[in-house]
N, C-alpha and C positions, 0 to 999 in steps of 0.2 A: 502494500500500500503507500502512496506518496507521502511523503511529510505534508502538503497542502490538504491530501484528506484527512489524514491522522490530526493535522491541526484545526480542520475545519469541524470533524465529529466532534474531537474535543470541547469544542464549542458548547456543543449541549450539556453537557456537566454544569457549568455556568449559570443555566437556566435553574432557579430553584423556587418560583412561586408554584404552590398546588392549589387545586380546588378545594372547597369543603367537605363536611362527611358525602355530602350526596349534592350533584351538581348536575342539572343540564347545560349544555353549551352549543350553539350553532354556528358550524363552520361554513363558509361557503367559498369553494373554488370555481375559478372560473378562467379558462384554459383556451387558448387561441394560438395555432400554427397557420403557417402557407397562407400567409396573407400579401399577395405580391401587387395588387391594383389599387391604388387610393381611393379610384370612384365605385359608385355603387355598378352592378351590372343588372340590368332589368328590374331596377328598384329592390335591390337585395345587396347585402353585403357593403364593404367600401371601411375605411377608417371613420368617416360621421355616422355610421351605425355601429359599430363595433366602440367607437371610445362612449356612445353613447349609452351601453350597454353597460359598459363598465363602471360608468358613474352613476348608475342607477344602482349597481349591484353594492356599490360598495357603500352609496348612499342609506341602501336598505338594512345592510348588515355592517358595521365597526369591523367584524370578524372575516372580512373578506381579503382571500387572495389572488391575484390578477396575476396569470403566469403565461408565459409564451414558448412554445415548443418548438421553435426553429422556423427559418425561411421566410425573410420578407426583403432585406437588401434586392435581391433580385431573382427572378425575371420579370421587367414590368415596361412598358412603353416609356414611362419617364426615368426608369432607373438606367436607360442606356444614355439617358442626356446627365443624370445627377450621382450616376453610381449608388444608388440607395438613399441620396440625402432626403429625399421626399417623406420616405419612410419613418426614418428617426422625427423628420417634423410632426409627423402627425402620433408618433408615439410619446413625444414629449408632453403632448397637450396633456396625455392619461397615461404616467408610466407604469410601467409594468411593476410588480414586486420582485420579479426575476424572469431572465431572458436566458434561452439557450440556443447558440449559434445552431441554423441547419448549414446544409451542404450549400445553396444557394447563398450564402451569406460571404463565401468564398469566391464568388463565382468572378468579383474584379480583384482578387489576388488577397494574399494574410492581410498585406498593408491597408488596404482600403479600409475591411473589416476593423484592423484596430483604430483607425481614423475614426469609424464609424461609432465604434465601442464607447470611446473618450467623447464622442459627444452626446452620448445618451445620458438621459436624468434618470438612469434607471441601472443595475446591475446587470452583466452578464457573468455567466457563469456554465461548465462543463468541467466535469472530473477526469475526464478521458482526453483532453488535447493539451499537449506539452509544445515545447521546443524539441529541436528530432534532438538534444540532449538528454532530454527527460524534464529537463528544468521548466518552472511555471510561466507562462505569459502572463505579461503585468498587466492589470487590469480585468482578468478573466480567474474567479472567483471558482469556490468548488462546493461542494455540501452547504447550503445554508440553512440554519434554524430560525425559526419565528417562535415567538412567544405570542400566544392568542388566548386571552379568557383563562390563563393558566395552564396552556397546554403547550408541550413542546411540540412543534410542527417542523419534520426535516424535509428539507426539499431535495431531491437527487439528480443535479442535472444533468443530463447525457446526451453526445450527441452521434451522430452517424460515423460509425466504422468505415464505411465507402465512400464516405466525402472526398477523400485523396483522387478516387477512380472519377469521378463525377464531377469534381469542380478544380480550381485552382488554388490549390491550398499551399502551394511552396514548398515549403521542407518540414511545415509542420506533424507532429507524429499523433495519429488517434490509437487509442487503445480499445481492446473490442468494448462493442457498447453493452452487450447483455451482461459480459462477467463482471465490467467494471460497476453496472448498475448494480446487479445483483449484491457484489462486494461492499460496495458503499451502505446499501438498506441495510444488511445485515450488522454491522459495524453501526450505522446511526440507532436502529433497535438498542443493542448492546449498551448503547451509553446514557439510555434513558429517553429515547423519542418516544411519545404519546402517539403519534400519527407519523407515517413515512410516505410520501409524495414523488412518485418521479414525475419530473417534467423531462420528457424525451423526444429526440426528432428520430426516428428509426422507423421500418418498413413493420408491417402486420405482423409477418412472420416471428420477428423478434419481439414484437408487442405480446404475442401470445405466449413465448418463452419467459417475460419477465411476469405474465399474468401467472404462468402455471407455478414458478418459484414461491408465490404466497408469502413473499417478504415486505411485499408494498400494500399497504392500505389504498393507494388511489393512482393510477398512472393516467396519465394525461398525454396522448402522444399525437405526432404532427407527421410529416413527409407522405402520405398515402393519398392526400388530396380528398377524401373520401369521411362519412359521416357513420360514426358509432358509436353506440354506447352498451357496457356489460356489464355485470356482476355476479361472480360463482358464490357470493356468501360470505369470500373473503378479500375479494379484492374489485374496486369501484376501476371501471375504466372509460374515459372517453377518446375517440378519435377524431380530431377537432374542427374537421372539414378543411374549408378554401375560401381563403378572401374575406372570412367573418360573415359567411354566409347563412350558416347555423351554427348557433351557438347552444352548449348546454350548461349552465352553472348546477353545481354538484352542492345540496346542502349535506353534510355530513350532521347529523343529529344526535351528538354524543352524549354520554351518562357517564359521569365519573362516580365512582363511590370507594369510598374507605372503611376497612372493615379490620378490628384489630391491627390495625398497623399495615393492611395490605391495599395498595391502590390497585383498583382495577379500573378497565376502559372500554367502553362498548358503542359501537355507532351504527347507524343504519344510515344508506346515502337515497336523497332525492335529488333522481335527475329530473331538471326544468329544461324542456326544449324551447328554444327562440328563434323564430325563424324573423330573419333582419328585414323583413318586409313588412315588417306589421311595426317596425323602430323607426319612430323620429328622430332625422340627424341630428346630431351635437351641433348646435349654432357654428362655435369657434371654427371645429374642424372642418364644414361646411364650407364656411367662409375662405378657408385655406385652399380646400380641395377647389372650390369656384377660382381661385386666383391658378392653382396650377392645369386648370383646363383651358382656362383663355388662352394662356399662354402657348399650352400646346395647339389648340384649334388654328391659331393663326400660322403655326409652322407647316403642320401635318395635313391640314384638310384640303390638301390640293390633288387633285385628280391625275392620273397617270397613266390611265388605261381602263381598256374593258376585258372581262373574264368573258369569252364566248359562251363556253362552256361550264356546268357547277364544278367547284372546286370543295375540296375535303381538308380540313388539317386539324380533325378532331385527335385527341391523344391518342385513344386506342386504337386509331388508322395510322396515324404515321407511325407508332412503334409497334406495329405488326403485319404491315402490310402496305403494296405498292399505294401512293397516295398524291391525288392531283396535285397537291400543293409542294409534296414532295420533287415531283416530276418538275414542275416551273421552278424552283431553288435550284435545283441541280441542273437543268438545262439552261438555267441563265449563268448557273457559274462555270459552265462548261463553256459557253458561248463568250463569255468577257475576257476568257484566258486562253482560248484556245486548244483547252485539253481534250485529250484521248475519253478521258471517263472523270466524273464526278461523283461524290461521294459525300452526303450530309447524314449524321447521325439525327436521327427521328426526334428524338430528345432536345434539338435545340429549335425546333418549330413549336411556338407557343402557341398559337393563335386560337386554337381547339374550338373549332368553327365550321361552318361550312359557308359557301356562296352562289348564291344564285345565279346560272347561266343570264349572262347581259349584266352582271355585277359592274358598277364604275370602282374601280380601284384607285386606290388615294396612298399617300406616302405614310399615313398613319396605317392602314393594313399590312402592308411589309412589315413595318418597324413593330408592330405587334406579332408579326409572325415571327420575328427574328430580332428580338430585345437584347440577344447578351453582346452585341459590341463584338463579333467574332468579324475574323478577317479572310479574305479567299487567299490560300495560298498553292501554287501550283510545284508539285515535286513530281519526280523522276524514278518511276519503281518497278521491279521486274512482275511478270504476272504472277510468280509463285507468292509475291509480299500483299498482293491483290488479293488473292484467294485468301488468303490467312486475315486478311482484315473484313471480307465479306464473312469468313467464318467466326471470327469474333462479332459481329454486328447481328449474325442471329443468333448466337450460342444460349442466350437470353430471350429468346423470344415468348416463352412460355410465361413470364414473368411481365410482360411488358415493356421491357428494360429502353430505355431510352436509346442506347447504343443501335438501334434498329437501323439498318441503310435505305436510306432513300437515294437511288442511284439515275445518273444519265449515261450514255455512251455504252451502257454494256446490260445485259440481261444473264439472268441466274435462276435455277431452282431450288429450293431448301425443301428440306425433309423433317418438321418441325418433330418429328418421332426420334430421329434418330439420336447418337450420341452427339453432343456440343464438341465442334472441332472437327464433325465429319458430315455436315447438313448441307454443303452447295456443292451443287454439280450443275452440269450444262453450261458453264459459264461462255459467254461470248460477248464480243468487245467489235463493233462497227460489223457485225454479220459474221465475224468469223470467232475460231475456237481461240479463247486464252491461251497464250504460250508462256507457260512457266517461267524461260530466261528471256522474254522478250520484254525490250523495255517501252513503259508508257507512261504519256502526260496523266497527271491524276490531279484534281482541282480538291481541295477538300480546307475544312477552316483549320485555323490555326489553331484551336482547341483539341481537335482528334488527333491532329499532327504532332500535336505535343505529347500523345498517349492518352489523351482523355477518353473516357466510355470503353476504357481496355484495349484502345485502337494502337498498340505498339508497332504491330506492322507498320503501319505509317512511316514509322521512322528509319533512319536510316538513308535513305534517297536521297537524290542530288535534288537539293531545293532551290527552283529557276526563280521564284518569285518570292521573298521571306513575307515575312509579316509585318516587315517595318515598308515595305514597297506596295503590298497589295491593299486591295480598296475592302471596305466592310461588305460580308455577305450581303446586306442589306441594301447597300447601294450598287452594289452587282446586278441584284436581281429589280431594283426600280428603275436604274438606267436600260436593262433588258426590255422592261415593261414598257417603257416612254419609247424606247426605239422602236418596239416589235406595233406598239398599238393598240392590238389586240390579240390577247393570248388565249388557246384554247387548249390546254392540258388536257390529257385523258389517259384512264388507267388503259394501258395497252400490252401489259405481258410481260413488262420487265423484272417484276419477281414472281414467279407463278411456286405456289404452295403444291407440293407433291402430297397424294393421299388424301384430296379434297374433290 
């Protein structure tokens, strides 16, 4: 166990207040995560509504903990301009009691996260992130103990250990999520915590392992972009939705009894569902949102072309099959660079929407689809490395992983039932079979060129246009649409799934 964790847990022993012989206490826990877009969508979500709920919960019960379980600095249209500062501005209006960094906190590099952390009016913490040498990160806390109504509540903040694979974490070290969380929770309990709350940014598979450990009273989890609640009689659980659209404060009705010198704690959870479509936005936050929107509208509501065919950028599509938006983006990358092949990781396409045939495309549309600020890079690779890259891209297709490849200039077949690493076949480039030793010009974004999303196979080639000399992928797509005028991407068999 690290010295930081030992020191944090030891602080529990310093909390000495004990309730009376018999006492009932209500503790409210409000968790939220994966809040990217400051504005509402279809009258739901956004920071103005989220802040209104947080203010109301604190006003209704002073024993409220407002907790963030990861992902807000990126990706969003606005973060492409200010590297996530807008989310800090909004959350500083109604500060969290604790915030855990998600993988997207590092999309613009660890230095940007450090800057945003310093600009926050609330503490950030994660027990499993250190410098490469294991030393603690200045300003990033560990286990936090809050004392409320005589109860000692240990907050266990844990980040996603796969962050280095899916974001730009630099040399930071991420210890195992589940193991770190369980070890810290047990230590907190041993040191006298009355309630142990996990604030975690991790996937549902890890969530299930944490719940099954039965060392937590409550787990608030982000990362999956979904909403869920559960209670198995030991641990209460909330998967905290996306963009603050659906919120669930948990009221813990805690009974504290002391008999013959022995103190016992029991509690029952009350899950309250809030659809933020029914919430009146916080006026101060809405005023800030209106300011941001006005500036964006002036810049981005400029038409650049027309989509003659319907297009699809929904998350499940771009991460699991040939997508029309993926075809448009990779066609643009290939056209703008003169590449033989273009590959785009589906997780880099973020619009999560459909476009009707005849839709007028704007700068806003393209930047919403491509908010990360990635640069188009042209590299030269032999065919065997291209094949390895494709194998990596489909290696987690069953999980809906963001590494799934959208492509241009080549076609291939994939068998999802086959062993990972042996799923790709029938690879054709320009109508001819892929040759293992032949060199191909491949357009990719700088993130996957650097090994992001597991694309190590893209490294080691001869880089023909480096990140410093390339254009933003979004700019390449906008230029392509403007030049073409009318685009008509279609699903045309670039990716064929076998066994279907």
